[in-house]
Backbone as a printed PyTorch tensor [residue, N CA C, xyz], in Angstrom:
tensor([[[  0.8400,  -1.1830,   0.0000],
         [  0.0000,   0.0000,   0.0000],
         [  0.8830,   1.2430,   0.0000]],

        [[  0.6700,   2.1220,  -0.9750],
         [  1.4290,   3.3620,  -1.0880],
         [  0.6200,   4.5080,  -0.5230]],

        [[  1.1980,   5.1950,   0.4220],
         [  0.5720,   6.4000,   0.9420],
         [  1.4200,   7.5950,   0.5240]],

        [[  0.7660,   8.7400,   0.4120],
         [  1.4320,   9.9560,  -0.0320],
         [  0.9970,  11.1010,   0.8620]],

        [[  1.9450,  11.9340,   1.2270],
         [  1.6340,  13.1460,   1.9830],
         [  1.8650,  14.3380,   1.0710]],

        [[  0.8610,  15.1790,   0.9350],
         [  1.0010,  16.4640,   0.2620],
         [  1.2950,  17.4770,   1.3580]],

        [[  2.4120,  18.1680,   1.2370],
         [  2.8420,  19.0970,   2.2820],
         [  3.1310,  20.4540,   1.6650]],

        [[  2.6040,  21.5010,   2.2810],
         [  2.9050,  22.8660,   1.8560],
         [  4.0990,  23.3410,   2.6880]],

        [[  5.2840,  23.1730,   2.1240],
         [  6.5230,  23.4910,   2.8360],
         [  6.6730,  24.9960,   3.0050]],

        [[  6.8240,  25.4400,   4.2350],
         [  7.0430,  26.8740,   4.4560],
         [  8.4390,  27.3240,   4.0220]],

        [[  8.5800,  28.6180,   3.8390],
         [  9.8680,  29.2540,   3.5730],
         [ 10.8250,  28.9220,   4.7160]],

        [[ 12.0750,  28.6960,   4.3910],
         [ 13.1540,  28.5150,   5.3610],
         [ 13.1080,  27.1870,   6.1130]],

        [[ 12.4380,  26.1850,   5.5420],
         [ 12.4010,  24.8520,   6.1390],
         [ 13.2050,  23.9140,   5.2390]],

        [[ 14.0960,  23.1400,   5.8500],
         [ 14.8970,  22.1680,   5.1010],
         [ 14.0320,  21.0060,   4.6550]],

        [[ 14.3290,  20.4730,   3.4960],
         [ 13.5770,  19.3650,   2.8940],
         [ 14.1040,  18.0250,   3.3800]],

        [[ 14.3500,  17.8970,   4.6540],
         [ 14.8450,  16.6640,   5.2560],
         [ 14.3770,  16.6350,   6.7040]],

        [[ 14.4530,  15.4530,   7.3260],
         [ 13.9470,  15.3050,   8.6890],
         [ 14.9850,  15.6230,   9.7530]],

        [[ 16.2590,  15.5440,   9.4050],
         [ 17.3150,  15.8590,  10.3700],
         [ 18.2880,  16.8430,   9.7540]],

        [[ 18.9810,  17.5580,  10.6040],
         [ 19.9790,  18.5240,  10.1610],
         [ 21.2280,  18.2950,  11.0010]],

        [[ 22.2530,  17.8020,  10.3540],
         [ 23.5110,  17.4990,  11.0460],
         [ 24.5010,  18.6620,  10.9690]],

        [[ 24.0820,  19.7770,  10.4060],
         [ 25.0060,  20.8960,  10.2120],
         [ 25.2410,  21.6610,  11.5080]],

        [[ 26.1630,  22.5800,  11.4430],
         [ 26.4680,  23.4270,  12.6030],
         [ 25.3200,  24.3690,  12.9270]],

        [[ 24.4490,  24.6510,  11.9550],
         [ 23.3110,  25.5450,  12.1720],
         [ 22.0490,  24.7990,  12.5900]],

        [[ 22.1640,  23.5140,  12.9290],
         [ 20.9980,  22.6630,  13.1820],
         [ 20.0320,  23.2450,  14.2100]],

        [[ 20.5530,  23.9000,  15.2280],
         [ 19.6740,  24.4300,  16.2810],
         [ 18.8100,  25.5840,  15.7960]],

        [[ 19.2090,  26.2250,  14.7110],
         [ 18.4660,  27.3950,  14.2360],
         [ 17.6940,  27.1390,  12.9430]],

        [[ 17.7660,  25.9200,  12.4130],
         [ 17.0890,  25.6330,  11.1380],
         [ 15.9880,  24.5960,  11.3440]],

        [[ 14.8130,  24.9080,  10.8060],
         [ 13.6910,  23.9800,  10.8870],
         [ 13.8140,  22.8950,   9.8370]],

        [[ 13.3050,  21.7060,  10.1540],
         [ 13.2820,  20.5830,   9.2240],
         [ 11.8470,  20.0800,   9.0830]],

        [[ 11.6680,  19.0740,   8.2430],
         [ 10.3500,  18.4680,   8.0600],
         [  9.8120,  17.8670,   9.3550]],

        [[ 10.7060,  17.4710,  10.2590],
         [ 10.2900,  16.8730,  11.5270],
         [  9.4220,  17.8210,  12.3540]],

        [[  9.5320,  19.1160,  12.1150],
         [  8.6930,  20.0880,  12.8340],
         [  7.2410,  20.0520,  12.3720]],

        [[  6.9850,  19.4120,  11.2220],
         [  5.6530,  19.4350,  10.6190],
         [  5.0530,  18.0640,  10.3360]],

        [[  5.8810,  17.0750,  10.0400],
         [  5.4020,  15.7520,   9.6170],
         [  5.6910,  14.7480,  10.7230]],

        [[  4.6380,  14.1450,  11.2810],
         [  4.8640,  13.1690,  12.3500],
         [  4.5530,  11.7370,  11.9180]],

        [[  4.3500,  11.5210,  10.6340],
         [  4.1340,  10.1720,  10.1100],
         [  5.4900,   9.4910,   9.9410]],

        [[  5.6040,   8.2740,  10.4170],
         [  6.8700,   7.5330,  10.3360],
         [  6.9730,   6.8070,   9.0010]],

        [[  8.2040,   6.6410,   8.5110],
         [  8.4560,   5.8520,   7.3160],
         [  8.2150,   6.5930,   6.0070]],

        [[  8.0690,   7.9120,   6.0590],
         [  7.8580,   8.7090,   4.8530],
         [  9.1320,   9.4520,   4.4960]],

        [[  9.3670,   9.5590,   3.1920],
         [ 10.5550,  10.2540,   2.6980],
         [ 10.1500,  11.1860,   1.5690]],

        [[ 10.8580,  12.2890,   1.4750],
         [ 10.5590,  13.2770,   0.4370],
         [ 10.8290,  12.6830,  -0.9400]],

        [[  9.9020,  12.9210,  -1.8530],
         [ 10.0540,  12.5110,  -3.2530],
         [ 10.4740,  13.7600,  -4.0180]],

        [[ 11.7590,  13.9990,  -4.0620],
         [ 12.2880,  15.2120,  -4.6740],
         [ 12.6690,  16.2260,  -3.6140]],

        [[ 13.0820,  17.3850,  -4.0940],
         [ 13.5590,  18.4270,  -3.1950],
         [ 12.8530,  19.7280,  -3.4890]],

        [[ 12.9370,  20.6120,  -2.5280],
         [ 12.4970,  21.9870,  -2.6800],
         [ 13.4520,  22.8010,  -1.8250]],

        [[ 14.1330,  23.7560,  -2.4260],
         [ 15.1460,  24.5220,  -1.7080],
         [ 14.5790,  25.1640,  -0.4480]],

        [[ 15.4510,  25.4070,   0.5040],
         [ 15.0500,  25.9940,   1.7840],
         [ 14.3260,  27.3180,   1.5980]],

        [[ 14.7490,  28.1030,   0.6020],
         [ 14.1310,  29.4180,   0.4200],
         [ 12.9510,  29.3910,  -0.5480]],

        [[ 12.5130,  28.1900,  -0.9340],
         [ 11.3130,  28.0430,  -1.7620],
         [ 10.1920,  27.4690,  -0.9030]],

        [[  8.9730,  27.6760,  -1.3640],
         [  7.7910,  27.2450,  -0.6120],
         [  6.9330,  26.3480,  -1.4840]],

        [[  5.9300,  25.7580,  -0.8680],
         [  4.9150,  25.0740,  -1.6380],
         [  4.9540,  23.5680,  -1.5690]],

        [[  4.3960,  22.9410,  -2.6120],
         [  4.1160,  21.5210,  -2.6090],
         [  5.3760,  20.6600,  -2.5680]],

        [[  5.3950,  19.8010,  -1.5690],
         [  6.4140,  18.7610,  -1.4340],
         [  5.6540,  17.4610,  -1.2200]],

        [[  6.0310,  16.4280,  -1.9490],
         [  5.4070,  15.1200,  -1.7940],
         [  6.3190,  14.2220,  -0.9800]],

        [[  5.7230,  13.4830,  -0.0470],
         [  6.4520,  12.4960,   0.7400],
         [  5.7020,  11.1820,   0.6240]],

        [[  6.4310,  10.0770,   0.5380],
         [  5.7830,   8.7770,   0.3890],
         [  6.4940,   7.7220,   1.2130]],

        [[  5.7680,   6.6210,   1.4580],
         [  6.3430,   5.4730,   2.1560],
         [  6.6550,   4.3500,   1.1650]],

        [[  6.6110,   4.6520,  -0.1360],
         [  6.8100,   3.6660,  -1.1990],
         [  8.0050,   4.0800,  -2.0540]],

        [[  9.0650,   3.2770,  -2.0280],
         [ 10.2870,   3.5890,  -2.7660],
         [ 10.0850,   3.7040,  -4.2660]],

        [[  9.2340,   2.8400,  -4.8450],
         [  8.9820,   2.9000,  -6.2880],
         [  8.2780,   4.1900,  -6.6640]],

        [[  7.2960,   4.5850,  -5.8590],
         [  6.5790,   5.8420,  -6.1210],
         [  7.5260,   7.0270,  -5.9320]],

        [[  8.3490,   6.9810,  -4.9090],
         [  9.3270,   8.0440,  -4.6770],
         [ 10.2310,   8.2060,  -5.8930]],

        [[ 10.6930,   7.0910,  -6.4440],
         [ 11.5690,   7.1200,  -7.6210],
         [ 10.8260,   7.6970,  -8.8280]],

        [[  9.5950,   7.2670,  -9.0340],
         [  8.8100,   7.7360, -10.1860],
         [  8.6010,   9.2540, -10.1240]],

        [[  8.3650,   9.7730,  -8.9330],
         [  8.1090,  11.2100,  -8.7750],
         [  9.3950,  12.0140,  -8.9430]],

        [[ 10.4870,  11.5330,  -8.3690],
         [ 11.6990,  12.3500,  -8.3080],
         [ 12.6960,  12.1260,  -9.4410]],

        [[ 12.6160,  11.0070, -10.1380],
         [ 13.5950,  10.7050, -11.1810],
         [ 13.3360,  11.5570, -12.4260]],

        [[ 14.3480,  12.3330, -12.8720],
         [ 14.1910,  13.1810, -14.0560],
         [ 13.8180,  12.4050, -15.3250]],

        [[ 14.1240,  11.1160, -15.3740],
         [ 13.7890,  10.2970, -16.5450],
         [ 12.2830,  10.2920, -16.8260]],

        [[ 11.4710,  10.4220, -15.7780],
         [ 10.0180,  10.3740, -15.9310],
         [  9.4290,  11.7140, -16.3830]],

        [[ 10.2390,  12.7870, -16.3370],
         [  9.8280,  14.1120, -16.8150],
         [  8.4630,  14.5500, -16.2700]],

        [[  8.2480,  14.3020, -14.9800],
         [  6.9920,  14.6920, -14.3600],
         [  6.9220,  16.2200, -14.2970]],

        [[  5.8830,  16.8180, -14.8740],
         [  5.8080,  18.2820, -14.8730],
         [  5.6320,  18.8550, -13.4720]],

        [[  6.3230,  19.9560, -13.2420],
         [  6.2260,  20.6830, -11.9680],
         [  5.8820,  22.1370, -12.2910]],

        [[  4.8540,  22.6480, -11.6280],
         [  4.3890,  24.0110, -11.8740],
         [  4.7400,  24.8920, -10.6900]],

        [[  5.2860,  26.0520, -11.0080],
         [  5.7270,  27.0130,  -9.9980],
         [  5.0700,  28.3630, -10.2320]],

        [[  4.8400,  29.0870,  -9.1360],
         [  4.4730,  30.4940,  -9.2010],
         [  5.7060,  31.2630,  -8.7390]],

        [[  6.1880,  32.1450,  -9.5860],
         [  7.3790,  32.9240,  -9.2410],
         [  7.0310,  34.4060,  -9.2220]],

        [[  7.2900,  35.0380,  -8.0970],
         [  7.1800,  36.4900,  -8.0230],
         [  8.5440,  37.0310,  -8.4130]],

        [[  8.5610,  37.8280,  -9.4730],
         [  9.8320,  38.3050, -10.0010],
         [  9.9500,  39.8120,  -9.8350]],

        [[ 11.1900,  40.2520,  -9.8300],
         [ 11.4700,  41.6780,  -9.7220],
         [ 11.2800,  42.3230, -11.0890]],

        [[ 10.4440,  43.3410, -11.1600],
         [ 10.1750,  44.0290, -12.4140],
         [  8.8560,  43.5740, -13.0270]],

        [[  8.4400,  44.2770, -14.0560],
         [  7.2190,  43.9400, -14.7860],
         [  7.6240,  43.0460, -15.9510]],

        [[  7.4370,  41.7520, -15.7920],
         [  7.9300,  40.7720, -16.7670],
         [  7.3750,  41.0780, -18.1620]],

        [[  8.2350,  40.9770, -19.1540],
         [  7.8720,  41.3390, -20.5280],
         [  7.4400,  40.1220, -21.3380]],

        [[  6.7630,  40.3930, -22.4580],
         [  6.3720,  39.3210, -23.3810],
         [  7.6080,  38.6300, -23.9370]],

        [[  8.6720,  39.3920, -24.1660],
         [  9.9110,  38.8160, -24.6870],
         [ 10.5190,  37.8260, -23.6880]],

        [[ 10.4990,  38.1740, -22.4070],
         [ 11.0380,  37.2780, -21.3850],
         [ 10.2010,  36.0000, -21.2960]],

        [[  8.8780,  36.1360, -21.3730],
         [  7.9830,  34.9760, -21.3520],
         [  8.3060,  34.0610, -22.5350]],

        [[  8.4850,  34.6630, -23.7070],
         [  8.7890,  33.8900, -24.9250],
         [ 10.1060,  33.1230, -24.7600]],

        [[ 11.1230,  33.7800, -24.1740],
         [ 12.4080,  33.1110, -23.9360],
         [ 12.2330,  31.9110, -23.0110]],

        [[ 11.4470,  32.0840, -21.9510],
         [ 11.2170,  30.9900, -21.0130],
         [ 10.4780,  29.8390, -21.6990]],

        [[  9.5920,  30.1780, -22.6310],
         [  8.8230,  29.1620, -23.3530],
         [  9.6800,  28.3750, -24.3460]],

        [[ 10.7270,  28.9810, -24.8480],
         [ 11.5480,  28.2970, -25.8550],
         [ 12.7960,  27.6360, -25.2680]],

        [[ 13.1560,  27.9980, -24.0380],
         [ 14.3520,  27.4480, -23.3970],
         [ 15.3650,  28.5500, -23.1460]],

        [[ 16.0970,  28.4180, -22.0720],
         [ 17.0410,  29.4450, -21.6420],
         [ 18.4170,  28.8090, -21.4970]],

        [[ 19.4500,  29.5210, -21.9610],
         [ 20.8170,  29.0240, -21.8200],
         [ 21.3150,  29.3560, -20.4140]],

        [[ 21.6670,  28.2980, -19.6750],
         [ 22.2530,  28.4450, -18.3470],
         [ 23.6930,  27.9400, -18.4070]],

        [[ 24.4510,  28.1390, -17.3550],
         [ 25.8510,  27.6930, -17.3480],
         [ 25.9770,  26.1970, -17.5950]],

        [[ 24.9850,  25.4230, -17.1540],
         [ 25.0520,  23.9730, -17.3400],
         [ 24.2390,  23.4940, -18.5440]],

        [[ 23.9600,  24.3980, -19.4800],
         [ 23.2940,  24.0220, -20.7230],
         [ 21.9210,  24.6490, -20.8920]],

        [[ 21.3030,  24.3390, -22.0180],
         [ 19.9700,  24.8500, -22.3300],
         [ 18.9140,  24.1200, -21.5070]],

        [[ 17.9080,  24.8680, -21.1000],
         [ 16.7600,  24.2330, -20.4600],
         [ 15.8020,  23.7660, -21.5450]],

        [[ 14.9710,  22.8270, -21.1990],
         [ 13.9050,  22.4240, -22.1160],
         [ 12.8950,  23.5670, -22.1890]],

        [[ 12.1320,  23.6340, -23.2630],
         [ 11.0630,  24.6300, -23.3110],
         [ 10.1240,  24.4500, -22.1180]],

        [[  9.6300,  25.5630, -21.5990],
         [  8.7250,  25.5430, -20.4460],
         [  7.3820,  26.1420, -20.8540]],

        [[  6.3540,  25.7260, -20.1650],
         [  5.0830,  26.4340, -20.2930],
         [  5.1990,  27.6380, -19.3660]],

        [[  4.8890,  28.8130, -19.8610],
         [  5.0520,  30.0040, -19.0380],
         [  4.0220,  31.0460, -19.4290]],

        [[  3.4740,  31.7090, -18.4250],
         [  2.5610,  32.8250, -18.6690],
         [  2.6090,  33.7630, -17.4840]],

        [[  2.3140,  35.0270, -17.7660],
         [  2.2020,  36.0190, -16.7030],
         [  0.8580,  35.8130, -16.0270]],

        [[  0.8290,  35.8770, -14.6920],
         [ -0.4090,  35.6840, -13.9420],
         [ -0.5670,  36.8130, -12.9200]],

        [[ -1.7710,  36.9420, -12.3950],
         [ -1.9960,  37.8240, -11.2460],
         [ -1.4580,  37.1130, -10.0160]],

        [[ -1.2760,  37.8600,  -8.9360],
         [ -0.8460,  37.2200,  -7.6930],
         [ -1.8450,  36.1160,  -7.3480]],

        [[ -1.3670,  34.8970,  -7.0320],
         [ -2.2890,  33.8010,  -6.7020],
         [ -3.2590,  34.1910,  -5.5900]],

        [[ -4.5150,  33.7820,  -5.7550],
         [ -5.5960,  34.1780,  -4.8420],
         [ -5.4030,  33.6780,  -3.4140]],

        [[ -5.0290,  32.4240,  -3.2730],
         [ -4.9830,  31.8220,  -1.9290],
         [ -3.5980,  31.9210,  -1.2980]],

        [[ -2.8730,  32.9520,  -1.6280],
         [ -1.5060,  33.0970,  -1.1560],
         [ -1.4660,  33.4630,   0.3260]],

        [[ -0.5940,  32.8190,   1.0550],
         [ -0.3890,  33.0580,   2.4750],
         [  0.7370,  34.0680,   2.6460]],

        [[  0.7800,  34.6890,   3.8210],
         [  1.8810,  35.5970,   4.1490],
         [  3.1420,  34.7680,   4.3360]],

        [[  4.2410,  35.2780,   3.8340],
         [  5.5080,  34.5750,   4.0080],
         [  6.1720,  35.0880,   5.2740]],

        [[  6.6240,  34.1470,   6.1090],
         [  7.3540,  34.5180,   7.3170],
         [  8.7600,  34.9140,   6.8850]],

        [[  9.0460,  36.1830,   6.9500],
         [ 10.2120,  36.8490,   6.3980],
         [  9.8220,  37.3320,   5.0010]],

        [[  9.1370,  38.4700,   4.9540],
         [  8.6340,  38.9960,   3.6770],
         [  9.7570,  39.2110,   2.6650]],

        [[  9.3820,  39.2180,   1.3710],
         [ 10.3730,  39.4720,   0.3330],
         [ 10.8260,  40.9260,   0.4370]],

        [[ 11.9890,  41.2040,  -0.1410],
         [ 12.4710,  42.5790,  -0.1520],
         [ 11.6240,  43.3920,  -1.1290]],

        [[ 11.3040,  44.5840,  -0.7480],
         [ 10.5370,  45.4820,  -1.6100],
         [ 11.4130,  46.6830,  -1.9430]],

        [[ 11.4140,  47.0480,  -3.2140],
         [ 12.1350,  48.2520,  -3.6300],
         [ 11.0950,  49.2530,  -4.0860]],

        [[ 11.2150,  50.4580,  -3.5600],
         [ 10.1950,  51.4740,  -3.7580],
         [  9.8560,  51.7350,  -5.2290]],

        [[ 10.8520,  51.8130,  -6.0840],
         [ 10.6100,  52.1980,  -7.4720],
         [ 10.6200,  51.0290,  -8.4560]],

        [[ 10.6750,  49.7880,  -7.9450],
         [ 10.7050,  48.6250,  -8.8300],
         [  9.4860,  47.7520,  -8.5440]],

        [[  8.6010,  47.6080,  -9.5290],
         [  7.4160,  46.7620,  -9.3160],
         [  7.7970,  45.2800,  -9.3150]],

        [[  6.8560,  44.4420,  -8.9240],
         [  7.0370,  42.9960,  -9.0440],
         [  5.8840,  42.4480,  -9.8820]],

        [[  6.0850,  41.2770, -10.4340],
         [  5.0260,  40.6020, -11.1760],
         [  5.1460,  39.1100, -10.9320]],

        [[  4.1410,  38.3600, -11.3670],
         [  4.0870,  36.9160, -11.1510],
         [  4.0640,  36.1820, -12.4860]],

        [[  4.7580,  35.0480, -12.5340],
         [  4.6700,  34.1530, -13.6760],
         [  4.3610,  32.7540, -13.1660]],

        [[  3.6620,  31.9890, -14.0010],
         [  3.4500,  30.5700, -13.7390],
         [  4.3060,  29.8190, -14.7410]],

        [[  5.1540,  28.9420, -14.2350],
         [  6.1390,  28.2570, -15.0560],
         [  6.0450,  26.7570, -14.8010]],

        [[  5.8930,  25.9740, -15.8670],
         [  5.8660,  24.5090, -15.7410],
         [  7.0690,  23.9430, -16.4740]],

        [[  7.8680,  23.1730, -15.7320],
         [  9.0760,  22.5650, -16.2890],
         [  9.0030,  21.0460, -16.1340]],

        [[  9.7980,  20.3480, -16.9340],
         [  9.8180,  18.8800, -16.8710],
         [ 11.2150,  18.3480, -16.5860]],

        [[ 12.0650,  19.1990, -16.0610],
         [ 13.4020,  18.7720, -15.6580],
         [ 13.6660,  19.3780, -14.2890]],

        [[ 14.7630,  19.0470, -13.6890],
         [ 15.0050,  19.5190, -12.3340],
         [ 16.4400,  19.9070, -12.0740]],

        [[ 16.9430,  20.8230, -12.8720],
         [ 18.3030,  21.3230, -12.6160],
         [ 18.2900,  22.0870, -11.2910]],

        [[ 19.4240,  22.1370, -10.6400],
         [ 19.5380,  22.8250,  -9.3600],
         [ 19.0940,  24.2950,  -9.4820]],

        [[ 18.1380,  24.6910,  -8.6660],
         [ 17.6190,  26.0670,  -8.6020],
         [ 17.2110,  26.5840,  -9.9920]],

        [[ 16.6570,  25.6890, -10.7930],
         [ 16.4050,  25.9760, -12.1970],
         [ 15.4840,  27.1650, -12.4400]],

        [[ 14.3440,  27.2200, -11.7830],
         [ 13.4010,  28.3190, -12.0470],
         [ 14.0450,  29.6560, -11.6990]],

        [[ 14.7110,  29.7350, -10.5800],
         [ 15.3810,  30.9810, -10.1810],
         [ 16.4330,  31.3880, -11.2150]],

        [[ 17.1990,  30.4170, -11.6920],
         [ 18.2340,  30.7320, -12.6800],
         [ 17.6240,  31.1240, -14.0200]],

        [[ 16.5050,  30.5020, -14.3780],
         [ 15.8500,  30.8270, -15.6470],
         [ 15.3090,  32.2620, -15.6380]],

        [[ 14.6050,  32.6370, -14.5760],
         [ 14.0340,  33.9920, -14.5480],
         [ 15.1410,  35.0440, -14.4780]],

        [[ 16.2120,  34.7460, -13.7580],
         [ 17.3390,  35.6850, -13.6940],
         [ 17.9910,  35.8300, -15.0640]],

        [[ 18.1030,  34.7190, -15.8070],
         [ 18.7480,  34.7430, -17.1260],
         [ 17.9930,  35.6090, -18.1270]],

        [[ 16.6890,  35.7670, -17.9260],
         [ 15.9070,  36.6150, -18.8400],
         [ 15.6720,  38.0100, -18.2510]],

        [[ 16.3870,  38.3370, -17.1640],
         [ 16.3730,  39.6870, -16.6220],
         [ 15.3540,  39.9790, -15.5390]],

        [[ 14.7320,  38.9260, -14.9780],
         [ 13.7140,  39.1280, -13.9410],
         [ 13.9700,  38.1740, -12.7740]],

        [[ 14.8430,  38.5690, -11.8430],
         [ 15.1910,  37.6850, -10.7270],
         [ 13.9660,  37.3000,  -9.8870]],

        [[ 13.9350,  36.0470,  -9.4530],
         [ 12.8520,  35.5430,  -8.6040],
         [ 13.0380,  36.0500,  -7.1850]],

        [[ 11.9600,  36.6080,  -6.6360],
         [ 11.9500,  37.0720,  -5.2520],
         [ 11.2830,  36.0510,  -4.3380]],

        [[ 10.2670,  35.3800,  -4.8640],
         [  9.5220,  34.3780,  -4.0990],
         [  9.1400,  33.2520,  -5.0570]],

        [[  9.3430,  32.0030,  -4.6170],
         [  9.0650,  30.8550,  -5.4700],
         [  8.2090,  29.8460,  -4.7190]],

        [[  7.0720,  29.4880,  -5.3460],
         [  6.1140,  28.5680,  -4.7390],
         [  5.8080,  27.4590,  -5.7440]],

        [[  6.0240,  26.2040,  -5.3340],
         [  5.6400,  25.0940,  -6.2150],
         [  4.1680,  24.7990,  -5.9620]],

        [[  3.3750,  24.8250,  -7.0350],
         [  1.9290,  24.6590,  -6.9280],
         [  1.4510,  23.2740,  -7.3320]],

        [[  2.2680,  22.5580,  -8.1270],
         [  1.8070,  21.2730,  -8.6610],
         [  2.9940,  20.3820,  -9.0260]],

        [[  2.8220,  19.0740,  -8.8050],
         [  3.7690,  18.0540,  -9.2610],
         [  2.9220,  16.9730,  -9.9080]],

        [[  3.0760,  16.8030, -11.2180],
         [  2.2600,  15.8120, -11.9160],
         [  0.7810,  16.0830, -11.7000]],

        [[  0.0550,  15.0900, -11.1840],
         [ -1.3840,  15.2320, -10.9590],
         [ -1.7220,  15.8210,  -9.5890]],

        [[ -0.7120,  15.9910,  -8.7350],
         [ -0.9580,  16.4610,  -7.3790],
         [ -0.8190,  17.9810,  -7.2950]],

        [[ -1.8030,  18.6160,  -6.6350],
         [ -1.8420,  20.0790,  -6.5360],
         [ -1.7520,  20.5260,  -5.0780]],

        [[ -1.2670,  21.7190,  -4.9030],
         [ -1.2000,  22.3390,  -3.5900],
         [ -2.6050,  22.5160,  -3.0110]],

        [[ -3.5620,  22.8230,  -3.8760],
         [ -4.9480,  22.9830,  -3.4270],
         [ -5.0920,  24.0830,  -2.3990]],

        [[ -5.8270,  23.7960,  -1.3450],
         [ -6.0840,  24.8020,  -0.3060],
         [ -5.1830,  24.6520,   0.9100]],

        [[ -4.1330,  23.8210,   0.8050],
         [ -3.2260,  23.6630,   1.9410],
         [ -2.5370,  24.9830,   2.2450]],

        [[ -2.5930,  25.3890,   3.4850],
         [ -1.8920,  26.5870,   3.9110],
         [ -0.4580,  26.2090,   4.3000]],

        [[  0.3860,  27.1920,   4.4080],
         [  1.7830,  26.9610,   4.7460],
         [  1.9010,  26.1370,   6.0330]],

        [[  2.6500,  25.0260,   5.9530],
         [  2.8620,  24.1540,   7.1050],
         [  1.8340,  23.0440,   7.2460]],

        [[  0.7900,  23.0350,   6.4190],
         [ -0.2420,  22.0050,   6.4970],
         [  0.0930,  20.8370,   5.5800]],

        [[ -0.4350,  19.6490,   5.9420],
         [ -0.2510,  18.4800,   5.0920],
         [ -1.5500,  17.6900,   5.0090]],

        [[ -1.6060,  16.8420,   3.9820],
         [ -2.7680,  15.9660,   3.7650],
         [ -2.2420,  14.5900,   3.3970]],

        [[ -2.7750,  13.5530,   4.0490],
         [ -2.3730,  12.1750,   3.8070],
         [ -3.3390,  11.5480,   2.8080]],

        [[ -2.7960,  10.9860,   1.7120],
         [ -3.5960,  10.2950,   0.7070],
         [ -3.2170,   8.8180,   0.7300]],

        [[ -4.2030,   7.9310,   0.7220],
         [ -3.9430,   6.4880,   0.7440],
         [ -4.0160,   5.9110,  -0.6630]],

        [[ -3.3050,   4.8040,  -0.8600],
         [ -3.3470,   4.0150,  -2.1060],
         [ -3.0720,   4.8420,  -3.3480]],

        [[ -1.9080,   5.4220,  -3.4270],
         [ -1.5240,   6.2240,  -4.5980],
         [ -0.8250,   5.4050,  -5.6330]]])
């Protein structure tokens, strides 16, 4: 029996249950939020990113979700610095050259601020004369910090990044720090 936990990972939480680093006393981990035993994260989400993280008790399902070979689409909402242009959107849609190579084409569109957005603990930096805008970006690969590097490469650095969807699983109405257990996935 495969069970899956949908978790809305808060900002500044490590995507692991233990922290062996020197900063362990000051850094939160998944153990602060998930009390189900035998579950492991299927993929990663950087400490400074928020949103959907999947955890499972099934190794095969974990592999299917996290292995880049399966090209499972992941959708992100990125708040970027500046008023994102049509040209930047087009570049993101066709692929962006990064130091480690070209990205695959992404689905990308400018969106309004997501409706069910929660306050972030440690607000983003605001600059008085520079607006921000939001994009929704769906990728099928998982290069390190890829979305942040992609938006920066087209001239619009990411200020806040929220993963909204992985494959068929959605963030839904989960608020920051909340989780939902699904049976028989």
